[in-house]
N, C-alpha and C positions, 0 to 999 in steps of 0.2 A: 562561478558556479555556486549554487546553494549547497549547504551541507545536506547530505542525504536525508537527515531527519528533520530538516528545517522547512518551515512553511513559506518562507519569503526569500527573496533574492534582490540584490546581493547581500550576503551575510558573511561576516568575519567573526572569528573567535579569538579572544585574547585570553591567554593563560598566564597567571601570576603565581609566584611562589609566596611563602609566608612572609618573606622580607620585602615583597613588592617588586621583585625582579621579573620582567616579562620574558616569556618564550620568544627568543629573537626572531625565529622564522615567521611565526604568526604575527608578530608586531610589524615586521617588514612587509608582509603580505597585505596587511591593512593599509599601511602608509602608501604603498604602490597602488593598491586597488582603488582606494578612494580617489586618488589623483586621476586615474584612467577612466573611472566609471561614470563621471559626470554627476555623481550624487551631490545634491544640494543640502539635504538634511540627513544627519546621521544620528540614529537613536541608539544609545549605549545603555544596556541593561545589566545591572549587577545583582546576582541572586543573593539570598540570605542563607537559611539553614538547610542547604542541600549537601548530601554526603559525597556526591561524585559528579563528574562531568555529564553523565547521561541524564541525571535528574535535572540539572541546570538547563541542558539543551531542550528537554521536553517542556520545561516551563517557558523558555523563550519562544519555542515554536508555537505553542498554544496562545501565548499572549500576543505575539506579533501577527498571528494569522488574519485577524479582521482588518488590519491597518491598510493594506493596499486598496481594498474596496472603500474604505472610509475616506481616503485621500487619493483618488485615482490619478490626479494630475501631478502629484508631488513626485519629486525624484528623491526617494528615500533609500538610505542604506541602513543596515542593522548590524549591531555588534553585541555579542554575548560575552560577558566577562566571567571567567572561571577562576575562582580562587580557593585555597585550601580551607574549606569549612566542613562541617558535618551536621547531620540531623539524626537524632535518635529514631530508630526504625519503628518504635512504638508510638510515634507522634504522627497521627493521620494528616494527610494533606488532601483537601477536597479535589476530586476529579483526577487524582493521580493514583497509580497502582499502589495498593496497600500491602505491606509485608505481612507475613504470618503473625508476627508479634503484635502488629497493630490490630489484628482481628480478635485477639484475646483480651481479656480483662488485664489492665495494667498491673504488672507485678514488680516487686522491688528488685528481682534478679535481672542480670543483663542477658538479653537475648543474643543469639549468635551474630546477627547482622550489626547490632550496635557495638558489640565487642570488636568485630572486624573494622568498623568505622573508626573506633577509638585507636586501634593499632595503626591505621593508615594516617589518621590526623595527627597523632603524637608518636612519630617513629622513634624507636629505641626505648619504648616504655612497656614492652611486652610483660615483663615481670610485675610491674606496677598494675597493669590492667588485669592480669590474672589474679593478683591478690585482692583487688577491689571486687572482682566478680565473685570470688569465694566468700568474702565477707557479706556481700549482698545476698548470696544464696543461703548462708548459714545463719545470719542475723544473731550473732552471739550476744548474750545478755550483759556481759561485762562492759562498763562504760569505757574502760581502757581500750577495748577493741573498737568502739565507735570513734574514739579519738584517733586511733591508728588509721581508721578509714579516712578521717578528715585529713590527716597528714599525707596519706597516699594521694588523695584528690589534689591537694596543693602541689605535690610533686609532679603529678601528671600534667597539670595545666601550666606549670612553670610560672608561678605568680610574678616573679621578677625575671623575665626572660633576658637572655643575652642578645646583643646585636641590635639592629634597627627597631625591633618590636618593643624594646625597653622604653623607647620614647613615647609609646602610646599606652603605657600601663596605668596612667593616672590622669584622667581628664579633670584635674582639680579646678574648681571654681573658687574664686577668692571671696573674702568678706562674707562668709556665712552661707553662700549659695551652695546647695548640695553638690557633692562630687558625682561625676558621671560614671562611676565604677562601683560594683558591689563590694561591700565590706564584710561579706559572709565569713571570710577567713579570719576575722579579728576576734570572733567569739568562740566559745567551746562548741565542738561539733554537735554535742547533744542538744544545745540550745538551737542551733541552726536547723537541725533535722526536725525538732519538734515544731518549729515555726512553719517549715515547709509542710509537715504532716497536717497541721491545723488548716493551712491554706487549701491543701488538696481536699480535705474533708468538708470544707465549707464552714467550719466552726467560727472563722473570723468574721463572718457576716452577722452573727448574732448580736442583738443590741446590748449595750451596757459594758462590753468588754470584760465580762466576769470570768471566773475561773471555770475550766472545763476539765473533764477527764481526758487527758491528751492521749492520742494514739501512741503506739510504740514508736520511738524516734527512728527506728529503721524504716518506718513507713515513709519518712521524708528523706531518707538517705539517697535514694535513686534520684530524687529531684535536686538534692544538693549537687550530685555529680553532673546532672544535666545543666544546672545553672552555672556551675564552675566551668564546664566546657564552653558554654555560651560566652562566658567572660573572656576566655582565650580567643574565641572567634571574633568577638567584638574588638579586641585589641588588634587582631590581624587585619580586620576590615579597615581600621584607621591607617595602618601601615601601608596596605596595598593601595588605598586611595591616594594618600599624600605622596608616597615615594614612587608609586607605579603609574596609576591612571592619570593623575594630574599632570606630571611632566609629559606623558604621552599625548594628552590633549594639546599641550603646547607644541609638540612636534607636528601634530595634525594641522594646527593653525599656520605653521610655517610651510608645510607641504601643500596645503589647499586653503589659501587665505579666505576664500569665499564660503567655505564650509560652515554650516550651522550645526552645532553639536547639542544634543538633548540628552541629559543624563537621567536615568531611571534606576531606582534602587528599591529592593524589597528587604524589609527587616534590617539585618546588619549590612546588606547591600546598600541601604539608604545611608548608613554611616559611611560606607566606602565612597560613594559618589559625593557626599558632602565634604569629606576630607580631601577629595580630589580638588575641590575648589581651593583649599589651602595650599595645594601643591602646584597650582597653575603658575607658570612663569609670569613675571610682572608685565602688565600691559595686554595680556591675552584676553580678548573679549569674545571668543568663539563659542562659549557656552551660552545658549539662548534660552534654556529652561532646565529646571531640575524638578523631577516628580518623585516624591517619597511615598512609597506604598507600605503602610504599617511599619514605619521607621522604628527600629529598636535601639534608640539611644535617647538621652535626656531631652525632655521638652524645653529645657532651658539652654540647650546647646548654642543657639543663635542669640541668646539674650546678652545684655551687657555683662561682662566678666565671664561669659560662657566660653567654652573651649573653641567654638566656631563663631565667636562674636564678629558680626559684620561681614561674614563670608558670603551671605546672600547678595551683597553688593557687587560681587565679582561676576554675577550672572547678568547677562544682557537680556533680562527677561525675568519671569517670576520663579520663586521657589514654592511649589505646590505640595502641600503636606496632607495626605489622606489619612484619616483615622476612623476607627469604629469601636463602639462600645462593646461589640461582640468579641473583641480580641482579648481572650482570657490571659494569654501569655503576657500581654503588656499591661492589662488592668490589675492583675493580681501578682503573678510570679516575678515580673520585672521589677516593680517597685519594692517588693519584699526583699529580693536579692540585693537591690541597690542600696537599700537603707540598712540592712542587717548589720549591726555593729555590736551586738552582745546583750541587748536587753530583751527580756522574755515577757514583756507586757503583751496584753491582747492587741491584736491588729485592729486598726480602725481604717477601713478601706478608703473612705473619702479623704481623710487627712493624709494617709500614706500615698495615695495616688496623686494628690495635689502637690506634695513636696518632691516625690521621687518618680513621678510619672514619665512615660515615654511618649515620643511624638505620635506614634501610632495609636495611642490611647486617647489623647485629647488635643493633639495638634501643637503647633509652635506657641510657646508661652513667653510673656514678658518682653516681646519685641514690639516697640511702638509702631503703629500703622498697619499691623497685621490684619488682613481681611478675613472674613468668615463666610463660607457658602455651604449649603447642602449640595449634594452631588447633582441633583436635577437642575438646580439653579446654575451651577458651574458649567453645565453643558448647554444651557439654553441662552446664555448671553456671554459676551466676551469677558475673559478673565483680566484682572489687572496686568499691566505690562511690566511691573517690577514689584519688588518686595515679597513678603511672605503671604501666602494664601492658604488658610486651613479649609479643607473640604471634608465634611462629614459624609463618609462613604458607607455608612451602616446600611443603606438601602440595598447594597449588593454584597458587601463584605460582612457576612453573617453566619456562614456555615463552618462547622468543624467541631471535633470532639475534644474532650479533655486530654492534656492539660493546656493546650494552646488555643482552643476555641477557633475563631475565624482568622487567626493570624496569617494563615497561608491561603485564604480564600480570595485570591487577587486576580484570577483569570476571568475577566469579564470584559465584553466589548465596551461597556461604559467607561472603564478605566483606560482602555486603549484610546478612546475618544478624548479622555481628559489629557493624556500625554500629547496628543495632537493639538488640543486647544491651548495647553500651556506653552507649546512651542510655536504657536501660530503657523502650523504646517497645513497648507491647503493644496 
């Protein structure tokens, strides 16, 4: 039976904790259900910056809805991956209900919904969250108070976590290739907040990189908290992918050897499904396609010396990477947070994005043989059957307000068609 809120059937839900351990009952229901249902193609979707299960379920229901009509003869099953992430409630998502905070002008203080999400996402940190909220509300002028804010943010997100997540805290690339983790914690908090404030105000786009009258650093403090939270979510996504989803796909291959699995990920969900490739048991070739929708991790990840070097070769099909120039989260905030290591020079967007960019900003970089298509072309003729394929999806991924822009504007039938094309699902 389909989930009551789900538009397609058969649908299964997988729930993972922060260390990649699956809910056993739901895992077993999937393994048993796939074997009995006669499903040939299984589309597995991992969400990105959603705060709860209901938000993820709404996304899956709306994204999956057109697929049965697009491939009426196919025997398709659907899986929604739910993992512990969060979204700031003042970050609007196109076509999904907006919170009261998102209806107002963005403020530095924490709204109630975001505060609640932080408490759920980082259990046992109530005192830290309360102090962060008070500092954002009061905006004290003393620099020592701003440094205290930075210390509390570092404590909240647990920069060096215990347990399995510690393995995913530093996607270091060798020989001068940029790291795939933000270094915002290495510099004084005032420097980091001023950089974020400038980016939010658009001053970094001015020519010449000259000096400007900077906004109050507290204007960037909310963004520092947001980016630090995303840092923790990014780390979790790698953990859940490699320790949770990858081995589970291996069990699916044993349970239903003829099953064709297609992995889809949005934002950090793209990182999750990509790290699942690294967690596949040796010899498993059941993954027939991977589609990344505005992937929020380094565009060098699959390059030589990248953290996922060569993992695209574990797919028995293509790795399709959608990107859009309208994604402000990945064109401005992601590279800034990823690069920030303590210098206060003016930002140069072109250089910054080239070195520290994300897959959802400009696609897979530095991987020989990568193909390039615009969305219309990708849908009008067959995609390559292997390797990396960059698809410029700006024709449809273009709506959304600050600070994320079109980052979450992914619910489009054209992108559902692209998933089917990548997997050769007919």
